[in-house]
C-alpha positions, 0 to 999 in steps of 0.5 A, spaced: 756 558 528 751 564 528 744 562 529 742 567 524 746 564 519 743 557 520 736 560 520 737 563 513 740 557 511 735 553 513 730 557 510 733 558 503 734 550 503 726 549 505 724 555 500 728 551 494 725 544 496 718 547 497 718 551 490 720 545 486 716 540 490 710 545 488 712 546 481 713 538 480 706 537 483 702 542 478 706 539 472 705 531 475 705 529 467 711 533 465 715 530 471 712 523 469 714 524 462 721 526 464 722 520 469 719 515 463 724 518 458 730 516 462 727 509 462 726 508 470 720 503 472 713 505 474 714 513 472 707 515 475 709 512 482 716 515 482 713 522 480 708 522 486 714 519 491 718 525 488 713 530 490 712 527 496 719 527 498 720 534 496 714 537 500 715 532 506 722 534 507 721 541 506 715 541 512 720 536 516 725 542 516 720 547 518 718 543 524 724 541 526 
């Protein structure tokens, strides 16, 4: 496969997760409310984990 296409795909994937993770981190109470409205247990913990996974996965993809 073309290395440029793979790099572009990786960049777009990272960009998506990084932007969404940053948006969720800036509105953590909104994220918590959405999770709580679905009836999931411990919405504060799940919201924090969601932000950590989205930003953490982005950083892992950037640094291989």
